[in-house]
C-alpha positions in Angstrom: 193.8 102.8 94.2 195.5 106.1 95.1 198.1 105.9 97.8 198.6 108.7 100.4 202.4 108.3 100.2 205.1 108.9 97.6 206.7 106.0 95.8 210.1 107.4 94.7 212.4 105.1 96.8 211.7 101.5 97.9 214.3 100.3 100.3 214.7 96.5 100.8 215.6 95.0 104.2 215.9 91.3 105.0 212.9 90.1 107.1 215.2 88.2 109.4 217.2 91.2 110.6 215.4 93.5 113.0 218.3 95.9 112.9 218.1 96.3 109.1 214.3 96.5 109.1 214.5 99.3 111.7 217.2 101.1 109.6 214.9 100.9 106.5 211.8 102.0 108.4 213.7 105.0 110.0 215.3 106.0 106.7 214.1 108.7 104.3 212.8 105.9 102.0 209.3 106.5 100.9 208.6 102.8 101.3 210.5 100.2 103.4 210.2 96.8 101.9 210.8 93.9 104.2 211.9 90.8 102.3 210.7 87.3 102.9 212.0 86.0 99.5 215.5 86.2 98.2 217.1 87.8 101.2 216.0 85.0 103.6 217.4 81.5 103.5 214.8 78.7 103.4 215.5 77.6 107.0 215.1 81.1 108.3 211.7 81.9 106.6 209.5 80.8 109.6 211.6 83.1 111.9 211.5 85.9 109.4 207.7 85.8 109.1 207.4 86.1 112.8 209.9 88.9 112.9 208.2 90.9 110.2 204.8 90.4 111.9 206.2 91.6 115.2 208.0 94.6 113.6 204.8 95.7 111.9 202.7 95.2 114.9 205.0 97.3 117.0 204.8 100.2 114.5 201.2 101.2 114.0 202.1 104.7 113.0 203.3 105.1 109.4 202.5 101.5 108.6 201.3 102.5 105.2 204.9 102.8 104.1 206.0 99.4 105.5 205.6 96.8 102.8 206.5 93.1 102.5 207.9 91.1 99.6 206.3 87.7 99.9 207.6 84.5 98.2 206.3 83.7 94.6 203.1 81.9 94.1 204.7 79.0 92.3 206.4 78.0 95.5 205.2 76.6 98.8 205.6 79.7 101.0 203.2 82.4 99.9 200.2 81.4 102.0 202.4 80.9 105.1 203.9 84.4 104.5 200.4 86.0 104.3 199.0 84.1 107.3 201.9 85.4 109.3 202.0 89.0 108.2 198.4 90.0 107.4 197.2 90.2 111.0 199.8 93.0 111.4 198.4 94.9 108.5 201.3 95.6 106.2 201.1 98.8 104.1 201.4 96.7 100.9 202.7 93.6 99.2 205.3 93.0 96.5 204.7 89.9 94.4 207.8 88.5 92.7 208.2 86.1 89.8 204.8 86.4 88.3 203.8 84.6 85.2 201.0 87.0 84.3 197.9 88.7 85.5 196.4 85.5 86.8 198.9 85.5 89.6 197.7 89.0 90.7 194.1 87.8 90.6 194.9 84.8 92.7 196.8 86.9 95.2 193.8 89.3 95.3 191.6 86.3 96.4 194.0 85.3 99.1 194.4 88.9 100.4 190.6 89.4 100.4 190.2 86.4 102.6 192.9 87.5 105.0 191.5 91.0 105.2 188.1 89.7 106.0 189.5 87.4 108.7 191.4 90.2 110.4 189.0 93.1 110.1 190.9 94.9 107.4 189.0 96.9 104.8 188.7 94.6 101.8 190.8 95.6 98.8 192.8 98.0 100.9 196.2 96.2 100.7 198.0 97.5 97.5 200.4 95.6 95.3 203.6 96.2 93.4 204.3 93.5 90.9 207.6 92.3 89.5 206.6 91.7 85.9 209.8 90.5 84.1 211.4 87.9 86.3 210.2 85.0 84.3 210.4 84.5 80.5 206.6 83.9 80.3 205.8 87.1 82.2 207.6 89.2 79.5 204.7 88.3 77.1 202.1 89.7 79.6 203.5 93.0 80.7 200.6 94.8 79.1 197.9 92.8 80.8 197.6 94.6 84.1 195.1 97.3 83.2 192.3 97.1 85.8 194.1 94.3 87.7 193.0 94.4 91.4 195.1 96.2 93.9 198.0 97.0 91.6 199.5 100.4 92.1 203.0 99.9 90.6 205.0 97.6 88.3 208.7 97.0 88.5 211.2 94.7 86.8 214.1 92.5 87.5 217.1 91.4 85.5 218.8 88.7 87.7 215.9 86.2 87.8 215.1 86.8 84.2 218.6 85.8 83.2 218.2 82.7 85.3 214.8 82.0 83.7 216.2 82.0 80.2 219.5 80.3 81.0 221.7 83.3 80.3 225.2 83.3 81.7 225.1 87.1 82.2 222.7 89.9 81.7 225.4 92.5 81.0 227.3 93.6 78.0 231.1 93.9 78.0 230.9 97.6 79.1 228.7 96.7 82.0 225.4 97.9 80.5 222.4 95.7 80.4 222.0 93.4 77.3 219.2 93.9 74.8 216.8 91.5 76.5 217.1 93.3 79.8 216.7 96.7 78.3 213.6 95.3 76.6 212.4 94.2 80.0 212.8 97.7 81.3 210.9 99.1 78.4 208.1 96.5 78.6 207.7 97.3 82.3 207.4 101.0 81.5 204.9 100.4 78.7 202.9 98.0 80.9 202.7 100.5 83.7 201.5 103.2 81.4 198.9 100.9 79.9 197.7 100.0 83.4 197.8 103.6 84.6 200.1 102.7 87.5 203.5 103.8 88.6 206.7 102.4 86.9 209.5 101.6 89.4 213.1 101.0 88.2 215.0 98.0 89.4 217.9 98.0 91.8 221.5 99.1 91.3 223.6 96.4 92.8 226.7 98.5 93.4 225.5 100.6 96.3 228.8 102.5 96.5 228.5 104.0 93.0 226.3 106.9 93.9 227.3 108.9 90.9 226.3 106.1 88.6 223.1 105.7 90.5 222.3 109.4 90.1 222.9 109.3 86.4 220.8 106.1 85.9 217.9 107.4 88.1 217.8 110.7 86.3 217.8 108.9 82.9 215.0 106.5 83.7 212.9 109.4 85.2 213.2 111.1 81.8 212.0 107.9 80.2 208.9 107.8 82.4 209.9 105.9 85.5 208.7 107.5 88.8 210.7 105.6 91.4 213.5 103.0 92.0 214.2 100.1 94.2 217.2 100.4 96.6 219.3 97.8 98.5 221.2 100.2 100.8 220.2 103.3 102.8 223.0 105.3 101.2 221.0 105.1 97.9 217.8 106.6 99.2 218.7 110.3 99.2 220.1 110.0 95.7 216.9 108.3 94.4 214.6 110.7 96.2 216.4 113.7 94.7 216.5 112.2 91.2 212.7 111.5 91.2 211.7 114.9 92.6 211.1 117.6 90.0 213.5 120.5 90.4 212.3 124.1 90.9 213.4 124.9 87.3 211.3 122.0 86.0 208.3 123.0 88.0 208.6 126.6 86.8 208.9 125.5 83.2 205.9 123.2 83.5 203.8 125.9 85.1 204.7 128.3 82.4 203.5 125.9 79.7 200.3 125.2 81.6 199.7 128.9 82.0 200.3 129.8 78.4 197.8 127.2 77.2 195.3 128.4 79.9 195.7 131.9 78.5 194.9 130.7 75.0 192.0 128.2 75.4 191.1 126.1 72.4 194.5 126.5 70.8 196.1 123.2 69.6 199.7 124.6 69.2 201.3 127.8 70.4 204.6 129.6 70.0 206.9 129.4 73.0 210.6 130.4 73.3 211.2 130.4 69.6 209.5 127.0 69.1 206.1 125.5 68.9 204.3 123.6 71.7 201.4 121.3 71.0 199.0 119.4 73.4 201.5 116.6 74.3 203.7 119.3 75.9 200.8 120.4 77.9 200.0 116.9 79.1 203.7 116.3 80.1 203.7 119.6 82.0 200.6 118.7 83.9 202.0 115.3 84.7 205.1 116.8 86.2 203.1 119.3 88.2 201.0 116.5 89.6 204.1 114.5 90.4 205.4 117.6 92.3 202.1 118.1 94.1 201.7 121.4 92.4 198.5 120.6 90.5 
């Protein structure tokens, strides 16, 4: 499934706050993500479902970038979430706390039924999946190739720490511990295996924009193509970090051009070094990311 929108920045907003949903929807975020899960207390979930439905229904234009995080399938709320929001045609769904591909396949069945009931094209509601929030899910991050509806994978460290009984997910210097760096890597490898977009998890300190910039640029170099955000102030930094610069585009185009001028060559001299086919592939990927190819 190919989306007509970018997926650099995903801005969360609690589903029981019309003000925060409006701020997210009106922001520069590529995707506004209305939360029915962690950001909403249990007693407020029925109200939040109705508020998200009403907000979506009132904004038919640009709805493809208005997504909803539903509650996890191992709890009692998911079907109620879907029954409330699907008539308003959300742009997509985030599924948290999966245990494996079977959760995606079950959600696909649910969504197909709701799409049929509400005159929505079947299979047209895309998914982003949180693939590291349970210990079991860590063993299945590579299982999403061909999974229905999935366009992106992302990861989380807080719920994973809870799942394994850890007292912290951080080292003494504030960096993620080994298990959580492993989760980041497994999400990236899983997304590459599935041929979908890898999305970095949140940065909790929304005031540290310098740290956010450094982290976002680092994970983009690693292969991530977007990042979750919890505050509007983070959006511009994330968008910039995941947008190829003019210099990067020019360099990539030069590599593509030199291979095009020398068809059939496996390796070629360039700027005092040698380039082989993986360099060409990476250059082409960057140009596609920039919309230049």
